[in-house]
Backbone as CSV, one residue per row, in Angstrom:
resi,resn,N_x,N_y,N_z,CA_x,CA_y,CA_z,C_x,C_y,C_z
1,MET,190.883,-67.592,219.915,191.571,-68.735,218.411,191.014,-67.703,217.484
2,ILE,189.950,-67.343,217.307,189.527,-66.480,216.131,190.292,-65.120,216.134
3,TYR,190.476,-64.615,217.160,191.113,-63.335,217.382,192.526,-63.563,216.997
4,LEU,193.264,-64.583,217.136,194.718,-64.866,216.726,194.610,-65.070,215.188
5,TRP,193.597,-65.756,214.782,193.679,-65.946,213.493,193.626,-64.463,212.507
6,ASN,192.556,-63.558,213.036,192.355,-62.432,212.578,193.647,-61.560,212.427
7,ILE,194.572,-61.585,213.666,195.695,-60.849,213.772,196.540,-61.441,212.823
8,PHE,196.804,-62.578,212.658,197.639,-63.222,211.438,197.380,-62.798,210.335
9,ILE,196.101,-62.898,209.865,195.601,-62.451,208.537,195.888,-61.057,208.347
10,ILE,195.530,-60.287,209.216,195.880,-58.764,209.020,197.582,-58.668,208.786
11,LYS,198.207,-59.315,209.438,199.824,-59.044,209.469,200.437,-59.598,208.093
12,VAL,199.817,-60.677,207.722,200.394,-61.077,206.361,199.915,-60.226,205.539
13,PHE,198.484,-59.876,205.238,198.120,-58.728,204.140,199.002,-57.587,204.180
14,ALA,199.226,-57.062,205.227,199.869,-55.818,205.696,201.158,-56.107,205.105
15,ALA,201.856,-57.006,205.470,203.116,-57.256,205.082,203.155,-57.303,203.667
16,GLY,202.296,-58.084,202.975,202.127,-58.176,201.542,202.248,-56.749,200.790
17,PHE,201.492,-56.048,201.335,201.129,-54.694,200.636,202.429,-53.811,200.876
18,THR,202.995,-53.794,201.939,204.179,-52.960,202.283,205.514,-53.472,201.717
19,THR,205.511,-54.638,201.367,206.764,-55.307,200.854,206.680,-55.174,199.269
20,GLY,205.589,-54.832,198.743,205.556,-54.664,197.302,205.363,-55.863,196.530
21,ILE,204.585,-56.950,197.229,204.198,-58.219,196.326,203.197,-57.818,195.282
22,HIS,203.428,-58.419,194.190,202.501,-57.888,192.926,202.131,-59.213,192.488
23,ILE,200.501,-59.264,192.652,199.846,-60.474,192.022,199.434,-60.001,190.765
24,ASP,199.693,-60.884,189.731,199.046,-60.681,188.229,197.569,-61.052,188.326
25,ASN,196.959,-60.329,187.500,195.398,-60.530,187.022,195.210,-61.810,186.515
26,PRO,194.678,-62.996,187.235,194.633,-64.282,186.509,193.603,-64.348,185.468
27,SER,192.750,-63.453,185.328,191.556,-63.510,184.557,192.105,-62.889,182.859
28,LYS,191.356,-63.164,181.940,191.606,-62.705,180.661,191.033,-61.178,180.499
29,PHE,190.159,-60.588,181.583,189.568,-59.441,181.336,190.382,-58.198,182.021
30,GLY,190.382,-57.101,181.272,191.114,-56.120,181.866,190.493,-55.286,182.954
31,SER,189.083,-55.418,182.961,188.190,-54.480,183.826,187.123,-55.221,184.379
32,LEU,186.369,-54.787,185.415,184.952,-55.461,185.746,184.194,-55.319,184.549
33,GLN,184.071,-54.270,183.751,183.115,-53.878,182.937,183.321,-55.118,181.727
34,GLU,184.553,-55.445,181.350,184.794,-56.476,180.359,184.092,-57.769,180.934
35,ALA,184.283,-57.965,182.220,184.092,-59.284,182.682,182.407,-59.473,182.854
36,LEU,181.716,-58.432,183.282,180.388,-58.447,183.268,179.698,-58.597,181.878
37,GLY,180.285,-57.807,180.850,179.882,-57.969,179.338,180.063,-59.511,179.102
38,ALA,181.263,-60.107,179.246,181.323,-61.431,178.880,180.151,-62.326,179.545
39,LEU,179.966,-62.284,180.850,178.986,-62.930,181.595,177.601,-62.670,181.042
40,ILE,177.262,-61.564,180.750,175.837,-61.139,180.004,175.970,-61.889,178.688
41,GLU,177.058,-61.919,177.902,176.932,-62.384,176.583,176.952,-64.153,176.630
42,PHE,177.514,-64.703,177.632,177.360,-66.063,178.025,175.961,-66.287,178.318
43,PHE,175.248,-65.703,179.119,173.781,-65.879,179.459,172.967,-65.777,178.377
44,LEU,173.263,-64.576,177.561,172.310,-64.385,176.338,172.450,-65.485,175.272
45,GLU,173.741,-65.933,175.151,173.769,-67.290,174.230,173.227,-68.398,174.646
46,GLY,173.108,-68.488,175.852,172.420,-69.781,176.736,170.953,-69.559,176.449
47,ALA,170.577,-68.259,176.582,169.044,-68.174,176.650,168.634,-68.275,175.114
48,ALA,169.382,-67.775,174.127,169.013,-67.995,172.837,169.142,-69.569,172.322
49,THR,170.022,-70.184,172.893,169.965,-71.572,172.582,168.849,-72.369,173.169
50,TRP,168.426,-72.067,174.351,167.162,-72.662,174.834,166.060,-72.299,174.047
51,ALA,165.937,-71.162,173.803,164.971,-70.532,173.182,164.719,-71.232,171.524
52,PHE,165.822,-71.531,171.003,165.698,-72.218,169.752,165.366,-73.526,169.905
53,ILE,165.839,-74.397,171.025,165.297,-75.715,171.520,163.854,-75.795,171.540
54,GLY,163.478,-74.603,172.505,161.960,-74.685,172.868,161.122,-74.301,171.608
55,LEU,161.535,-73.601,170.737,160.672,-73.342,169.383,160.668,-74.524,168.528
56,VAL,161.860,-75.151,168.494,161.739,-76.485,167.509,160.716,-77.532,168.142
57,TYR,161.081,-77.607,169.729,160.077,-78.809,170.236,158.618,-78.279,170.152
58,ALA,158.345,-76.885,170.537,156.761,-76.514,170.203,156.335,-76.512,168.890
59,GLY,157.134,-76.173,168.069,156.809,-76.357,166.453,156.401,-77.738,166.079
60,ILE,157.319,-78.838,166.580,157.093,-80.184,166.242,155.781,-80.391,166.893
61,MET,155.642,-80.290,168.306,154.435,-80.544,168.773,153.170,-79.871,168.111
62,TYR,153.229,-78.621,167.579,152.255,-78.005,167.114,151.979,-78.683,165.709
63,ILE,152.942,-79.142,164.919,152.678,-79.670,163.542,152.109,-81.049,163.801
64,THR,152.563,-81.813,164.611,152.211,-83.343,164.675,150.709,-83.465,165.439
65,SER,150.578,-82.399,166.374,149.201,-82.478,166.765,148.199,-82.037,165.674
66,SER,148.360,-81.067,165.127,147.520,-80.675,164.028,147.059,-81.718,163.031
67,LYS,147.972,-82.693,162.672,147.681,-83.829,161.770,146.817,-84.872,162.542
68,VAL,147.246,-85.056,163.701,146.446,-86.092,164.561,144.858,-85.650,164.916
69,GLY,144.856,-84.169,165.294,143.720,-83.721,165.522,143.547,-83.715,167.254
70,ASP,144.419,-83.631,167.930,144.520,-83.591,169.247,144.624,-81.976,169.689
71,GLU,143.365,-81.612,169.975,143.292,-80.382,170.311,144.159,-79.750,171.633
72,LYS,144.260,-80.568,172.470,144.962,-80.320,173.811,146.561,-80.078,173.409
73,LYS,146.984,-80.903,172.695,148.361,-80.965,172.126,148.682,-79.639,171.337
74,LEU,147.623,-79.299,170.562,147.771,-78.157,169.402,147.689,-76.997,170.423
75,THR,146.953,-76.666,171.381,146.826,-75.694,172.207,148.224,-75.540,173.153
76,THR,148.658,-76.586,173.422,150.031,-76.819,174.241,151.172,-76.085,173.429
77,GLY,151.250,-76.731,172.197,152.231,-76.174,171.216,152.274,-74.560,171.033
78,LYS,150.956,-74.303,170.613,150.836,-72.836,170.395,151.248,-71.941,171.546
79,ASN,150.740,-72.380,172.907,151.378,-71.533,173.908,152.692,-71.584,174.198
80,MET,153.311,-72.720,174.114,154.722,-72.781,174.207,155.444,-71.926,173.259
81,ILE,154.974,-71.762,171.922,155.692,-70.812,170.864,155.540,-69.442,171.568
82,ILE,154.382,-69.039,171.881,154.126,-67.841,172.464,155.067,-67.472,173.759
83,TRP,155.030,-68.466,174.745,155.826,-68.252,175.991,157.365,-67.975,175.648
84,VAL,157.980,-68.777,174.570,159.283,-68.865,174.123,159.475,-67.534,173.532
85,ILE,158.681,-66.991,172.612,158.991,-65.568,172.059,158.854,-64.744,173.012
86,THR,157.761,-64.725,174.037,157.917,-63.621,175.054,159.114,-63.789,175.993
87,GLY,159.576,-65.071,176.411,160.760,-64.841,176.915,162.061,-64.248,176.358
88,MET,162.187,-64.486,175.174,163.379,-63.972,174.374,163.117,-62.503,174.386
89,ILE,162.011,-61.888,174.241,161.707,-60.499,174.207,162.175,-59.784,175.502
90,ILE,161.712,-60.796,176.614,162.229,-60.077,177.760,163.496,-60.115,178.099
91,VAL,164.210,-61.357,177.566,165.748,-61.223,177.727,166.442,-60.201,176.929
92,LEU,166.011,-60.063,175.594,166.539,-58.733,174.893,166.375,-57.397,175.435
93,LEU,165.107,-57.182,175.898,165.090,-56.036,176.567,165.782,-55.700,177.725
94,SER,166.099,-56.859,178.736,166.835,-56.744,179.736,168.348,-56.338,179.350
95,VAL,168.616,-57.071,178.301,170.017,-56.670,177.666,170.144,-55.206,177.385
96,ALA,169.142,-54.647,176.736,169.218,-53.304,176.294,168.987,-52.377,177.587
97,LEU,168.250,-52.719,178.433,168.399,-51.982,179.781,169.609,-52.010,180.333
98,VAL,170.379,-53.017,180.347,171.520,-53.087,181.133,172.650,-52.312,180.230
99,THR,172.512,-52.317,178.981,173.566,-51.860,178.250,173.302,-49.983,178.542
100,TRP,171.946,-49.786,178.467,171.600,-48.249,178.546,172.009,-47.716,179.743
101,VAL,171.976,-48.530,180.990,172.224,-48.140,182.292,173.841,-48.088,182.265
102,VAL,174.493,-49.008,181.937,175.993,-48.915,181.834,176.409,-47.608,181.068
103,GLN,175.779,-47.278,179.934,176.307,-46.077,179.294,175.851,-44.730,179.965
104,ILE,175.009,-44.757,180.585,174.574,-43.562,181.431,175.432,-43.534,182.762
105,VAL,176.021,-44.708,183.390,176.955,-44.617,184.372,178.254,-44.226,184.050
106,ASN,178.728,-44.518,182.596,179.985,-44.341,182.312,180.023,-42.922,181.836
107,ASN,179.085,-42.417,181.177,178.887,-40.833,180.748,179.060,-40.093,182.100
108,ASN,178.430,-40.311,183.412,178.433,-39.744,184.586,179.633,-39.818,185.241
109,ILE,180.544,-40.808,185.045,181.797,-40.975,185.645,182.801,-40.112,185.057
110,LYS,182.809,-40.174,183.704,183.762,-39.452,182.954,183.644,-37.857,182.917
């Protein structure tokens, strides 16, 4: 049964390619590089949004704990601020690394 299905698929695709059937690009991107760039931009915007939310939350925790005198909450808020900033640095460095690799690959292809 699977063998017959494979033959059917091969014949359908072969007929489509030999008869000149044209399928338009359904995406708004002209190339794979544009699509990957948009995907990276989407994830970068998401990371920036979460970093902002994390910094606001950690800042509120840090400020309110210092007024109350809760040492554990103060340390937690300070550590959250440090880890959010560290995470954003890692995200930005990874974007820079990907951009650098894409430029090297594009220069070697041309």
